[in-house]
Structure formats: structure tokens, C-alpha cells
KEZA-5335 format. One record per residue (C-alpha): residue in one letter; chain; x, z, y. Coordinates in nm, 4 decimals. Layout:
% residues N
<site guti="A" zati="A" x="X" z="Z" y="Y"/>
...
***
This chain:
% residues 355
<site guti="M" zati="A" x="11.5763" z="9.1210" y="10.3179"/>
<site guti="K" zati="A" x="11.6477" z="8.7950" y="10.4979"/>
<site guti="C" zati="A" x="11.3010" z="8.7571" y="10.6431"/>
<site guti="F" zati="A" x="11.2931" z="9.1021" y="10.8018"/>
<site guti="H" zati="A" x="11.2808" z="9.1245" y="11.1810"/>
<site guti="H" zati="A" x="11.3731" z="9.4613" y="11.3264"/>
<site guti="F" zati="A" x="11.2646" z="9.5654" y="11.6736"/>
<site guti="K" zati="A" x="11.6154" z="9.6892" y="11.7503"/>
<site guti="D" zati="A" x="11.5792" z="9.6003" y="12.1172"/>
<site guti="R" zati="A" x="11.2865" z="9.8334" y="12.1687"/>
<site guti="V" zati="A" x="11.3896" z="10.0819" y="12.4331"/>
<site guti="K" zati="A" x="11.2764" z="10.4375" y="12.4850"/>
<site guti="S" zati="A" x="11.1894" z="10.3653" y="12.8443"/>
<site guti="R" zati="A" x="10.8552" z="10.4962" y="12.9604"/>
<site guti="V" zati="A" x="10.7916" z="10.1781" y="13.1606"/>
<site guti="Q" zati="A" x="10.4748" z="9.9969" y="13.0535"/>
<site guti="K" zati="A" x="10.5237" z="9.6581" y="12.8932"/>
<site guti="S" zati="A" x="10.2902" z="9.3674" y="12.9435"/>
<site guti="A" zati="A" x="9.9523" z="9.3504" y="12.7778"/>
<site guti="P" zati="A" x="9.9454" z="9.2323" y="12.4159"/>
<site guti="I" zati="A" x="9.8328" z="8.8916" y="12.2992"/>
<site guti="L" zati="A" x="9.5551" z="8.9307" y="12.0468"/>
<site guti="K" zati="A" x="9.4028" z="8.6684" y="11.8249"/>
<site guti="N" zati="A" x="9.0320" z="8.5980" y="11.8227"/>
<site guti="Q" zati="A" x="8.8796" z="8.6607" y="11.4822"/>
<site guti="N" zati="A" x="8.5845" z="8.5275" y="11.2922"/>
<site guti="K" zati="A" x="8.3962" z="8.6745" y="11.0033"/>
<site guti="S" zati="A" x="8.6193" z="8.5245" y="10.7376"/>
<site guti="D" zati="A" x="8.9286" z="8.6720" y="10.9018"/>
<site guti="T" zati="A" x="8.8200" z="9.0279" y="10.8386"/>
<site guti="S" zati="A" x="8.7286" z="9.0246" y="10.4718"/>
<site guti="E" zati="A" x="8.8489" z="9.3502" y="10.3257"/>
<site guti="A" zati="A" x="8.8357" z="9.1963" y="9.9779"/>
<site guti="E" zati="A" x="9.1480" z="8.9935" y="10.0562"/>
<site guti="R" zati="A" x="9.3445" z="9.2898" y="10.1889"/>
<site guti="V" zati="A" x="9.5656" z="9.4626" y="9.9341"/>
<site guti="T" zati="A" x="9.7374" z="9.7469" y="10.1125"/>
<site guti="K" zati="A" x="9.9511" z="10.0501" y="10.0607"/>
<site guti="S" zati="A" x="9.7828" z="10.3199" y="10.2678"/>
<site guti="S" zati="A" x="9.9306" z="10.3503" y="10.6128"/>
<site guti="G" zati="A" x="9.8940" z="10.7250" y="10.5778"/>
<site guti="S" zati="A" x="10.0507" z="10.7493" y="10.2347"/>
<site guti="G" zati="A" x="10.2866" z="11.0367" y="10.1781"/>
<site guti="S" zati="A" x="10.4170" z="10.9176" y="9.8424"/>
<site guti="L" zati="A" x="10.7231" z="10.7398" y="9.9821"/>
<site guti="P" zati="A" x="11.0573" z="10.9219" y="10.0206"/>
<site guti="R" zati="A" x="11.0853" z="11.1119" y="10.3462"/>
<site guti="T" zati="A" x="11.4066" z="10.9263" y="10.4289"/>
<site guti="I" zati="A" x="11.2527" z="10.5827" y="10.4735"/>
<site guti="P" zati="A" x="10.9896" z="10.4472" y="10.7113"/>
<site guti="E" zati="A" x="10.6305" z="10.4247" y="10.6067"/>
<site guti="I" zati="A" x="10.5538" z="10.0829" y="10.4608"/>
<site guti="Y" zati="A" x="10.2258" z="9.8977" y="10.4945"/>
<site guti="E" zati="A" x="10.2086" z="9.5780" y="10.2914"/>
<site guti="E" zati="A" x="9.9499" z="9.3019" y="10.2895"/>
<site guti="K" zati="A" x="9.9448" z="9.0223" y="10.0356"/>
<site guti="A" zati="A" x="9.6910" z="8.7410" y="10.0003"/>
<site guti="Q" zati="A" x="9.6601" z="8.4055" y="9.8316"/>
<site guti="N" zati="A" x="9.5018" z="8.2520" y="10.1396"/>
<site guti="L" zati="A" x="9.5245" z="8.2751" y="10.5169"/>
<site guti="R" zati="A" x="9.2270" z="8.5031" y="10.5758"/>
<site guti="G" zati="A" x="9.4356" z="8.8118" y="10.6408"/>
<site guti="H" zati="A" x="9.7000" z="8.6319" y="10.8417"/>
<site guti="K" zati="A" x="9.5306" z="8.6588" y="11.1809"/>
<site guti="Q" zati="A" x="9.4927" z="9.0342" y="11.1455"/>
<site guti="W" zati="A" x="9.8597" z="9.0629" y="11.0523"/>
<site guti="V" zati="A" x="9.9704" z="8.8530" y="11.3512"/>
<site guti="A" zati="A" x="9.7418" z="9.0502" y="11.5839"/>
<site guti="E" zati="A" x="9.8929" z="9.3787" y="11.4728"/>
<site guti="V" zati="A" x="10.2536" z="9.2604" y="11.5027"/>
<site guti="Q" zati="A" x="10.1918" z="9.1091" y="11.8455"/>
<site guti="F" zati="A" x="10.0169" z="9.4207" y="11.9669"/>
<site guti="L" zati="A" x="10.2503" z="9.6924" y="11.8401"/>
<site guti="G" zati="A" x="10.5583" z="9.4817" y="11.9069"/>
<site guti="V" zati="A" x="10.4843" z="9.4847" y="12.2797"/>
<site guti="V" zati="A" x="10.3109" z="9.8098" y="12.3746"/>
<site guti="E" zati="A" x="10.4452" z="10.1625" y="12.3483"/>
<site guti="H" zati="A" x="10.2654" z="10.4946" y="12.3850"/>
<site guti="P" zati="A" x="10.3175" z="10.8381" y="12.2260"/>
<site guti="N" zati="A" x="9.9745" z="10.8190" y="12.0624"/>
<site guti="L" zati="A" x="10.0163" z="10.4724" y="11.9085"/>
<site guti="V" zati="A" x="10.2103" z="10.4309" y="11.5845"/>
<site guti="K" zati="A" x="10.5453" z="10.2571" y="11.6356"/>
<site guti="L" zati="A" x="10.6122" z="9.9318" y="11.4509"/>
<site guti="I" zati="A" x="10.9753" z="9.9154" y="11.3369"/>
<site guti="G" zati="A" x="10.9767" z="9.5616" y="11.2020"/>
<site guti="Y" zati="A" x="10.7968" z="9.2904" y="11.0097"/>
<site guti="C" zati="A" x="10.8469" z="9.0175" y="10.7510"/>
<site guti="A" zati="A" x="10.6494" z="8.7049" y="10.6575"/>
<site guti="M" zati="A" x="10.7312" z="8.4642" y="10.3750"/>
<site guti="D" zati="A" x="10.5535" z="8.1675" y="10.2215"/>
<site guti="G" zati="A" x="10.6953" z="8.1580" y="9.8699"/>
<site guti="E" zati="A" x="10.6032" z="8.0922" y="9.5088"/>
<site guti="R" zati="A" x="10.3804" z="8.3988" y="9.5007"/>
<site guti="G" zati="A" x="10.1899" z="8.2833" y="9.8070"/>
<site guti="I" zati="A" x="10.1933" z="8.4243" y="10.1573"/>
<site guti="Q" zati="A" x="10.3520" z="8.7681" y="10.1709"/>
<site guti="R" zati="A" x="10.3507" z="8.9854" y="10.4790"/>
<site guti="L" zati="A" x="10.5120" z="9.3189" y="10.5467"/>
<site guti="L" zati="A" x="10.4811" z="9.5683" y="10.8312"/>
<site guti="V" zati="A" x="10.7140" z="9.8672" y="10.8548"/>
<site guti="Y" zati="A" x="10.5988" z="10.1611" y="11.0647"/>
<site guti="E" zati="A" x="10.7639" z="10.4832" y="11.1675"/>
<site guti="Y" zati="A" x="10.7242" z="10.7442" y="10.8958"/>
<site guti="M" zati="A" x="10.4220" z="10.9720" y="10.9368"/>
<site guti="P" zati="A" x="10.4775" z="11.2573" y="10.6882"/>
<site guti="N" zati="A" x="10.1509" z="11.4442" y="10.7448"/>
<site guti="K" zati="A" x="9.9314" z="11.1526" y="10.6431"/>
<site guti="S" zati="A" x="9.6026" z="11.1210" y="10.8323"/>
<site guti="L" zati="A" x="9.3355" z="11.3287" y="11.0000"/>
<site guti="E" zati="A" x="9.1012" z="11.2198" y="10.7215"/>
<site guti="D" zati="A" x="9.3281" z="11.3689" y="10.4553"/>
<site guti="H" zati="A" x="9.3385" z="11.7110" y="10.6192"/>
<site guti="L" zati="A" x="8.9685" z="11.7231" y="10.7021"/>
<site guti="F" zati="A" x="8.8233" z="11.6088" y="10.3724"/>
<site guti="N" zati="A" x="9.0856" z="11.6420" y="10.0979"/>
<site guti="K" zati="A" x="9.1128" z="12.0008" y="9.9794"/>
<site guti="A" zati="A" x="9.4543" z="11.9233" y="9.8313"/>
<site guti="H" zati="A" x="9.5788" z="11.9377" y="10.1904"/>
<site guti="S" zati="A" x="9.5887" z="12.2435" y="10.4105"/>
<site guti="A" zati="A" x="9.2972" z="12.2931" y="10.6459"/>
<site guti="L" zati="A" x="9.3666" z="12.2150" y="11.0097"/>
<site guti="S" zati="A" x="9.3440" z="12.5085" y="11.2485"/>
<site guti="W" zati="A" x="9.1058" z="12.4965" y="11.5431"/>
<site guti="D" zati="A" x="9.3867" z="12.4486" y="11.7954"/>
<site guti="R" zati="A" x="9.5422" z="12.1721" y="11.5882"/>
<site guti="R" zati="A" x="9.2121" z="11.9853" y="11.5653"/>
<site guti="L" zati="A" x="9.1835" z="11.9905" y="11.9420"/>
<site guti="Q" zati="A" x="9.5448" z="11.8799" y="11.9772"/>
<site guti="I" zati="A" x="9.4825" z="11.5825" y="11.7516"/>
<site guti="M" zati="A" x="9.1604" z="11.4708" y="11.9191"/>
<site guti="L" zati="A" x="9.3033" z="11.5061" y="12.2695"/>
<site guti="G" zati="A" x="9.5970" z="11.2864" y="12.1713"/>
<site guti="A" zati="A" x="9.3678" z="11.0326" y="12.0067"/>
<site guti="A" zati="A" x="9.1539" z="11.0231" y="12.3215"/>
<site guti="Q" zati="A" x="9.4636" z="10.9547" y="12.5307"/>
<site guti="G" zati="A" x="9.5566" z="10.6698" y="12.2977"/>
<site guti="L" zati="A" x="9.2150" z="10.5079" y="12.3377"/>
<site guti="A" zati="A" x="9.2176" z="10.5601" y="12.7151"/>
<site guti="Y" zati="A" x="9.5524" z="10.3813" y="12.7279"/>
<site guti="L" zati="A" x="9.4122" z="10.0821" y="12.5394"/>
<site guti="H" zati="A" x="9.0986" z="10.0632" y="12.7520"/>
<site guti="E" zati="A" x="9.2276" z="10.1359" y="13.1000"/>
<site guti="E" zati="A" x="9.6065" z="10.1302" y="13.1297"/>
<site guti="L" zati="A" x="9.7009" z="9.7765" y="13.0265"/>
<site guti="E" zati="A" x="9.6742" z="9.4550" y="13.2252"/>
<site guti="I" zati="A" x="9.4173" z="9.3331" y="12.9740"/>
<site guti="Q" zati="A" x="9.1714" z="9.5759" y="12.8190"/>
<site guti="V" zati="A" x="9.2103" z="9.6222" y="12.4439"/>
<site guti="I" zati="A" x="8.9190" z="9.7327" y="12.2255"/>
<site guti="Y" zati="A" x="9.0394" z="9.9103" y="11.9117"/>
<site guti="R" zati="A" x="8.7227" z="9.8390" y="11.7104"/>
<site guti="D" zati="A" x="8.8124" z="10.0590" y="11.4115"/>
<site guti="F" zati="A" x="8.8560" z="10.4158" y="11.5355"/>
<site guti="K" zati="A" x="8.8046" z="10.6587" y="11.2478"/>
<site guti="S" zati="A" x="8.9744" z="10.9651" y="11.1022"/>
<site guti="S" zati="A" x="9.1746" z="10.7666" y="10.8450"/>
<site guti="N" zati="A" x="9.3355" z="10.5626" y="11.1244"/>
<site guti="V" zati="A" x="9.4621" z="10.8713" y="11.3069"/>
<site guti="L" zati="A" x="9.8040" z="10.9361" y="11.1532"/>
<site guti="L" zati="A" x="9.9969" z="11.2612" y="11.1961"/>
<site guti="D" zati="A" x="10.3712" z="11.2964" y="11.2492"/>
<site guti="E" zati="A" x="10.5922" z="11.5887" y="11.1447"/>
<site guti="E" zati="A" x="10.4523" z="11.7996" y="11.4292"/>
<site guti="F" zati="A" x="10.0922" z="11.6872" y="11.3651"/>
<site guti="K" zati="A" x="10.0899" z="11.4820" y="11.6827"/>
<site guti="P" zati="A" x="9.8353" z="11.2005" y="11.6399"/>
<site guti="K" zati="A" x="9.9095" z="10.8293" y="11.6496"/>
<site guti="L" zati="A" x="9.6493" z="10.5540" y="11.6219"/>
<site guti="S" zati="A" x="9.7254" z="10.2960" y="11.3534"/>
<site guti="D" zati="A" x="9.5905" z="9.9734" y="11.2009"/>
<site guti="F" zati="A" x="9.5303" z="9.7350" y="11.4908"/>
<site guti="G" zati="A" x="9.4330" z="9.4346" y="11.2790"/>
<site guti="L" zati="A" x="9.0787" z="9.4389" y="11.4189"/>
<site guti="A" zati="A" x="9.1749" z="9.5046" y="11.7822"/>
<site guti="R" zati="A" x="9.0882" z="9.2394" y="12.0359"/>
<site guti="E" zati="A" x="9.0873" z="9.1759" y="12.4072"/>
<site guti="G" zati="A" x="8.7992" z="9.3144" y="12.6072"/>
<site guti="P" zati="A" x="8.5707" z="9.1107" y="12.8338"/>
<site guti="T" zati="A" x="8.7251" z="8.9079" y="13.1137"/>
<site guti="P" zati="A" x="8.6320" z="8.9736" y="13.4795"/>
<site guti="G" zati="A" x="8.2712" z="8.8818" y="13.5451"/>
<site guti="H" zati="A" x="8.1625" z="8.9480" y="13.1872"/>
<site guti="T" zati="A" x="8.0123" z="9.2662" y="13.0476"/>
<site guti="H" zati="A" x="8.0994" z="9.2206" y="12.6817"/>
<site guti="V" zati="A" x="8.2652" z="9.0070" y="12.4186"/>
<site guti="S" zati="A" x="8.0435" z="8.8346" y="12.1621"/>
<site guti="T" zati="A" x="8.2052" z="8.8587" y="11.8204"/>
<site guti="A" zati="A" x="8.1377" z="8.8932" y="11.4508"/>
<site guti="V" zati="A" x="8.0643" z="9.2550" y="11.3619"/>
<site guti="V" zati="A" x="8.3577" z="9.4224" y="11.1882"/>
<site guti="G" zati="A" x="8.4691" z="9.7806" y="11.1511"/>
<site guti="T" zati="A" x="8.3702" z="10.0669" y="10.9231"/>
<site guti="Y" zati="A" x="8.0166" z="10.1718" y="10.8376"/>
<site guti="G" zati="A" x="7.9388" z="10.5128" y="10.9820"/>
<site guti="Y" zati="A" x="8.1727" z="10.4651" y="11.2776"/>
<site guti="A" zati="A" x="8.0607" z="10.1357" y="11.4337"/>
<site guti="A" zati="A" x="7.8276" z="10.1684" y="11.7341"/>
<site guti="P" zati="A" x="7.4655" z="10.0700" y="11.6565"/>
<site guti="D" zati="A" x="7.4389" z="9.8463" y="11.9642"/>
<site guti="Y" zati="A" x="7.7456" z="9.6527" y="11.8481"/>
<site guti="I" zati="A" x="7.6042" z="9.6188" y="11.4958"/>
<site guti="E" zati="A" x="7.2689" z="9.4953" y="11.6257"/>
<site guti="T" zati="A" x="7.3902" z="9.2483" y="11.8877"/>
<site guti="G" zati="A" x="7.7552" z="9.1663" y="11.8193"/>
<site guti="H" zati="A" x="7.8242" z="9.2558" y="12.1837"/>
<site guti="L" zati="A" x="8.1566" z="9.4387" y="12.1895"/>
<site guti="T" zati="A" x="8.2687" z="9.6656" y="12.4749"/>
<site guti="S" zati="A" x="8.5073" z="9.9570" y="12.5112"/>
<site guti="K" zati="A" x="8.2020" z="10.1811" y="12.4784"/>
<site guti="S" zati="A" x="8.1913" z="10.0817" y="12.1107"/>
<site guti="D" zati="A" x="8.5162" z="10.2765" y="12.0672"/>
<site guti="V" zati="A" x="8.3670" z="10.5664" y="12.2637"/>
<site guti="W" zati="A" x="8.0833" z="10.5890" y="12.0100"/>
<site guti="S" zati="A" x="8.3333" z="10.5979" y="11.7233"/>
<site guti="F" zati="A" x="8.5249" z="10.8750" y="11.8987"/>
<site guti="G" zati="A" x="8.2041" z="11.0790" y="11.9211"/>
<site guti="V" zati="A" x="8.1560" z="11.0446" y="11.5457"/>
<site guti="V" zati="A" x="8.5056" z="11.1776" y="11.4757"/>
<site guti="L" zati="A" x="8.4509" z="11.4660" y="11.7199"/>
<site guti="Y" zati="A" x="8.1656" z="11.5814" y="11.4994"/>
<site guti="E" zati="A" x="8.3833" z="11.5333" y="11.1918"/>
<site guti="I" zati="A" x="8.6415" z="11.7806" y="11.3239"/>
<site guti="L" zati="A" x="8.3636" z="12.0285" y="11.4031"/>
<site guti="T" zati="A" x="8.1832" z="12.0025" y="11.0708"/>
<site guti="G" zati="A" x="8.4542" z="11.9067" y="10.8239"/>
<site guti="R" zati="A" x="8.2124" z="11.6428" y="10.6936"/>
<site guti="R" zati="A" x="8.2469" z="11.2666" y="10.6678"/>
<site guti="S" zati="A" x="8.0123" z="11.0491" y="10.8692"/>
<site guti="L" zati="A" x="7.8426" z="10.9525" y="10.5426"/>
<site guti="E" zati="A" x="7.8382" z="11.1614" y="10.2231"/>
<site guti="R" zati="A" x="7.6033" z="11.0282" y="9.9580"/>
<site guti="D" zati="A" x="7.6580" z="11.3213" y="9.7222"/>
<site guti="R" zati="A" x="7.4727" z="11.5592" y="9.9566"/>
<site guti="P" zati="A" x="7.0942" z="11.6137" y="9.9808"/>
<site guti="R" zati="A" x="6.9224" z="11.3180" y="10.1461"/>
<site guti="S" zati="A" x="6.8652" z="11.5064" y="10.4734"/>
<site guti="E" zati="A" x="7.2380" z="11.5795" y="10.4998"/>
<site guti="Q" zati="A" x="7.3932" z="11.2502" y="10.3894"/>
<site guti="K" zati="A" x="7.4249" z="11.1059" y="10.7399"/>
<site guti="M" zati="A" x="7.6240" z="11.3554" y="10.9428"/>
<site guti="L" zati="A" x="7.4875" z="11.2488" y="11.2815"/>
<site guti="D" zati="A" x="7.1283" z="11.2936" y="11.1636"/>
<site guti="W" zati="A" x="7.2125" z="11.6313" y="11.0121"/>
<site guti="V" zati="A" x="7.3797" z="11.7793" y="11.3219"/>
<site guti="K" zati="A" x="7.0734" z="11.6920" y="11.5311"/>
<site guti="Q" zati="A" x="6.8987" z="11.9814" y="11.3553"/>
<site guti="Y" zati="A" x="7.1479" z="12.2200" y="11.5174"/>
<site guti="P" zati="A" x="7.1746" z="12.1370" y="11.8908"/>
<site guti="A" zati="A" x="7.4784" z="12.2588" y="12.0805"/>
<site guti="D" zati="A" x="7.2748" z="12.5096" y="12.2856"/>
<site guti="S" zati="A" x="7.0787" z="12.6462" y="11.9914"/>
<site guti="R" zati="A" x="7.1439" z="12.9744" y="11.8128"/>
<site guti="K" zati="A" x="7.1743" z="12.7775" y="11.4897"/>
<site guti="F" zati="A" x="7.4618" z="12.5645" y="11.6165"/>
<site guti="G" zati="A" x="7.7266" z="12.7652" y="11.4317"/>
<site guti="M" zati="A" x="7.5801" z="12.6474" y="11.1017"/>
<site guti="I" zati="A" x="7.7422" z="12.3062" y="11.1411"/>
<site guti="M" zati="A" x="8.0959" z="12.4429" y="11.1763"/>
<site guti="D" zati="A" x="8.3508" z="12.3673" y="10.9063"/>
<site guti="P" zati="A" x="8.3723" z="12.6659" y="10.6670"/>
<site guti="R" zati="A" x="8.7440" z="12.5920" y="10.6183"/>
<site guti="L" zati="A" x="8.7963" z="12.7191" y="10.9730"/>
<site guti="E" zati="A" x="8.6982" z="13.0638" y="10.8417"/>
<site guti="N" zati="A" x="8.5357" z="13.1487" y="11.1760"/>
<site guti="Q" zati="A" x="8.8707" z="13.1140" y="11.3546"/>
<site guti="Y" zati="A" x="8.7491" z="12.9064" y="11.6485"/>
<site guti="S" zati="A" x="8.5932" z="12.9387" y="11.9926"/>
<site guti="L" zati="A" x="8.2165" z="12.8991" y="11.9669"/>
<site guti="S" zati="A" x="8.1814" z="12.8261" y="12.3389"/>
<site guti="A" zati="A" x="8.4460" z="12.5526" y="12.3174"/>
<site guti="A" zati="A" x="8.2812" z="12.4124" y="12.0044"/>
<site guti="R" zati="A" x="7.9494" z="12.3876" y="12.1891"/>
<site guti="K" zati="A" x="8.1156" z="12.2005" y="12.4753"/>
<site guti="I" zati="A" x="8.2859" z="11.9618" y="12.2355"/>
<site guti="A" zati="A" x="7.9526" z="11.8953" y="12.0651"/>
<site guti="K" zati="A" x="7.8011" z="11.8138" y="12.4046"/>
<site guti="L" zati="A" x="8.0938" z="11.5829" y="12.4777"/>
<site guti="A" zati="A" x="8.0352" z="11.4145" y="12.1425"/>
<site guti="D" zati="A" x="7.6658" z="11.3775" y="12.2273"/>
<site guti="S" zati="A" x="7.7573" z="11.2003" y="12.5522"/>
<site guti="C" zati="A" x="7.9735" z="10.9573" y="12.3528"/>
<site guti="L" zati="A" x="7.6823" z="10.8955" y="12.1154"/>
<site guti="V" zati="A" x="7.4211" z="10.8049" y="12.3761"/>
<site guti="K" zati="A" x="7.2146" z="10.5076" y="12.2603"/>
<site guti="S" zati="A" x="7.2771" z="10.3012" y="12.5736"/>
<site guti="A" zati="A" x="7.6408" z="10.1883" y="12.5772"/>
<site guti="K" zati="A" x="7.6603" z="10.1766" y="12.9574"/>
<site guti="D" zati="A" x="7.5685" z="10.5452" y="12.9765"/>
<site guti="R" zati="A" x="7.8596" z="10.6571" y="12.7566"/>
<site guti="P" zati="A" x="8.1632" z="10.7919" y="12.9437"/>
<site guti="K" zati="A" x="8.4906" z="10.6052" y="12.9788"/>
<site guti="M" zati="A" x="8.7712" z="10.7382" y="12.7611"/>
<site guti="S" zati="A" x="8.9606" z="10.8556" y="13.0704"/>
<site guti="K" zati="A" x="8.6591" z="11.0738" y="13.1510"/>
<site guti="V" zati="A" x="8.6542" z="11.1992" y="12.7921"/>
<site guti="V" zati="A" x="9.0218" z="11.2966" y="12.8233"/>
<site guti="E" zati="A" x="8.9497" z="11.4791" y="13.1497"/>
<site guti="S" zati="A" x="8.6539" z="11.6653" y="12.9974"/>
<site guti="F" zati="A" x="8.8564" z="11.7574" y="12.6894"/>
<site guti="K" zati="A" x="9.1342" z="11.9050" y="12.9021"/>
<site guti="Q" zati="A" x="8.8814" z="12.1079" y="13.1023"/>
<site guti="I" zati="A" x="8.7359" z="12.2511" y="12.7813"/>
<site guti="V" zati="A" x="9.0814" z="12.3558" y="12.6665"/>
<site guti="Q" zati="A" x="9.1714" z="12.5056" y="13.0045"/>
<site guti="V" zati="A" x="8.8559" z="12.7177" y="13.0139"/>
<site guti="E" zati="A" x="8.9161" z="12.8358" y="12.6599"/>
<site guti="N" zati="A" x="9.2728" z="12.9342" y="12.7455"/>
<site guti="A" zati="A" x="9.1833" z="13.1070" y="13.0733"/>
<site guti="E" zati="A" x="9.1910" z="13.4451" y="12.9016"/>
<site guti="S" zati="A" x="9.4937" z="13.3707" y="12.6828"/>
<site guti="P" zati="A" x="9.8331" z="13.1948" y="12.7152"/>
<site guti="P" zati="A" x="9.8135" z="12.8129" y="12.7142"/>
<site guti="T" zati="A" x="9.8522" z="12.6566" y="12.3723"/>
<site guti="K" zati="A" x="10.1134" z="12.3966" y="12.2990"/>
<site guti="Y" zati="A" x="9.8772" z="12.1032" y="12.2627"/>
<site guti="L" zati="A" x="9.7623" z="12.1233" y="12.6239"/>
<site guti="E" zati="A" x="10.1217" z="12.1410" y="12.7436"/>
<site guti="D" zati="A" x="10.2084" z="11.8371" y="12.5312"/>
<site guti="A" zati="A" x="9.9124" z="11.6427" y="12.6667"/>
<site guti="E" zati="A" x="10.0077" z="11.7181" y="13.0262"/>
<site guti="D" zati="A" x="10.3705" z="11.6230" y="12.9594"/>
<site guti="N" zati="A" x="10.2589" z="11.2918" y="12.8134"/>
<site guti="A" zati="A" x="10.0351" z="11.2282" y="13.1125"/>
<site guti="V" zati="A" x="10.3383" z="11.2584" y="13.3420"/>
<site guti="E" zati="A" x="10.6190" z="11.1129" y="13.1326"/>
<site guti="E" zati="A" x="10.4201" z="10.8298" y="12.9836"/>
<site guti="K" zati="A" x="10.2356" z="10.7192" y="13.2959"/>
<site guti="P" zati="A" x="10.2474" z="10.3419" y="13.2668"/>
<site guti="V" zati="A" x="10.3720" z="10.1078" y="13.5332"/>
<site guti="K" zati="A" x="10.1769" z="9.7849" y="13.5196"/>
<site guti="E" zati="A" x="10.4064" z="9.4849" y="13.5284"/>
<site guti="K" zati="A" x="10.3338" z="9.1174" y="13.5401"/>
<site guti="G" zati="A" x="10.4756" z="8.9177" y="13.2527"/>
<site guti="A" zati="A" x="10.6276" z="9.0294" y="12.9262"/>
<site guti="S" zati="A" x="10.9815" z="9.1579" y="12.8888"/>
<site guti="E" zati="A" x="11.2310" z="8.9018" y="12.7621"/>
<site guti="S" zati="A" x="11.2468" z="9.0716" y="12.4218"/>
<site guti="A" zati="A" x="10.8679" z="9.0728" y="12.3955"/>
<site guti="K" zati="A" x="10.8566" z="8.7028" y="12.4846"/>
<site guti="R" zati="A" x="11.1100" z="8.6260" y="12.2120"/>
<site guti="R" zati="A" x="10.9070" z="8.8162" y="11.9533"/>
<site guti="I" zati="A" x="10.5840" z="8.6434" y="12.0535"/>
<site guti="A" zati="A" x="10.7562" z="8.3037" y="12.0365"/>
<site guti="H" zati="A" x="10.8865" z="8.3874" y="11.6911"/>
<site guti="L" zati="A" x="10.5387" z="8.4933" y="11.5754"/>
<site guti="A" zati="A" x="10.3924" z="8.1699" y="11.7078"/>
<site guti="K" zati="A" x="10.6450" z="7.9824" y="11.4960"/>
<site guti="I" zati="A" x="10.5469" z="8.1864" y="11.1901"/>
<site guti="S" zati="A" x="10.1808" z="8.1057" y="11.2531"/>
<site guti="E" zati="A" x="10.2625" z="7.7350" y="11.2817"/>
<site guti="N" zati="A" x="10.4627" z="7.7391" y="10.9588"/>
<site guti="L" zati="A" x="10.1861" z="7.9190" y="10.7727"/>
<site guti="G" zati="A" x="9.9168" z="7.6811" y="10.8967"/>
<site guti="E" zati="A" x="9.7580" z="7.9096" y="11.1550"/>
***
């Protein structure tokens, strides 16, 4: 494919690259109606080729999201972010065609294993492993880059799982830079997924990293309950998961009633209570009172350590600690030469396509 650009110069170095360049977006840029995609978590492709995510449109509405994702994943690198292998963009007879090629993620997504009974149920330890890794990915975006990045679409379907069920965040088309120094938020059109977007963001359009923290709290309850954030086929009082779990507070004797039956009682009730309390702190109404993701990571590790105090440490805690050491970023000024070349090439693509 002549148009394909492979990130062959990406190195395995653990040194942090410069912060990504993200495009501002308006309401028309995020229309899901114009996005025709092959699921980023699809397992239908042969195991010998990378996962393919394709976007086609007859107009430019999806182009900014595509450019944002290429620019972002082409520059940053973290064990809990999906790796972009290459990209392609053509303006031909069939209109604008864009292609992103990711590393292959054979175990699909967290959503698939939580809610699709065709897939095996995730064990308690594996659920914690996945959420700890996802928390580390968000903390990296919020606090470990030169410029803060707000994910804006954290949900179970965007947490992909590799061959060892290690989680990687995917789909950065809605990501954008956080507020600049001296500002508390970014004012933007409201985008994201219903059931995961923070209510303060929906009401005001004021975006902060705490919007992602809210979304993380929603998914924490999903791994506890095995329920989606919204299920319209349930009785009215149970359709909205967050309203339903309020009937069973973490400290109450009834709390165990919310736990996913597919766990078959193979979980730590004390740890589950602590995770529910952590989720509640992420779901506080006032955004400023929600914890930072680095604090969430710290709390999550403490929960796991207490649970393992009477038994040998499980692999997911060891992996998380290894990542914290090996992947500790070194903030550098300026992009690497390869990153600069890719960004320059993308700018040329945008110019050619009428960006």
C-alpha cells in the first residue's frame, strides 16, 4: 500500500517523548453518524496480522479525530496505551479514506468479557489487574506529560486486552489538551458516551481531568456488578447502574447483592467494599473533590496489598510495580526528530485534505 506510513523508527526506549499535539474539536467534528469503523477490539481478524481500525467518510467531519489520534499515539508510548503501528490517508475517487493500524489485541475488550456471555468471565484478580493498569494509563495522560491530556471517552469498550489480558487504552479521537496554566477548565462541545460522561461536564461544557475520573468510577462499578452503566431491559429502578448501587452502600450488609454473579463468590468482600468506596470518591458531584488519577492508582495498590497480606502477592501487583519503575517517564523539552517528521507529514496531509 503506497500510502502506508509505518512507525518503524519507534524505539523500545522507556524515555518519555514530548507531549502530543491535539486538534481542537467542535460539535460537527464528533458526529458518530459519519464514523464507519471496524471495532478496535474485534477478534475476527487472523491472529498473524495487526488489528485494523478503519474510518471512511464522504466529508471532512471525521478527519480531525483521525489526525488527533495519529498525532497522539505516534508520539507517546506507555504500556497501558495501545500502540499505533502505522497509518494511511488517501483522497481518491471513493472520497477520503483513512486507515489506522494498531498492535493486535487478541482478547478484545473489557466490555466483551464483562457483558458478553460468549466470552469467559473475568476472575476477580484479573478485573483488578485490568483496572489498575487502566488507572495507570489515565494517570500518565493527566500528570506525566508536558501538557495534560484529557481522554474524554473512558469506558469499558475502550479498554483493550492483550494476550496476557494486560489493559491498553484505545480510541483517542476525542482526546484533547487540558487547561493551560491559570485556567481551571477547557470550554468545549460535549462529546463522549452517555452513561460515562461526568454530569458537570454535560451541564456546563467545562472539561477537566476530573471528567475522566468520573468515567473511571463508573467502570469500577461495572467490574463489581457485571452490569452496564445503562441497561434498558431491566426494571426501571435498575436501569441506571449508579442509581441502583446506591441502594446497597459499601458498608451495608446488603452490599454483596450488587456483586457480579459470574464471579461465583470467588472474590474478597472487604476488597470489593474498598473498591466501591474508591468508586464513590470518583463519582462525587463536585469535580474538584474527586481524587487525581495518581491518587486513585495509589489507593488501588493499597487495596491490593492489604488483600494480599495473608497470601502471596498476585502477578498483577508485581506487573504494576514493574511498570511504575521501568516506565517512569523522563520529561523532555521538544519532540524527537522522528516525532517531528511524523507531525510535519500529518500537517501536510491535513493541508492536502483541506483541513
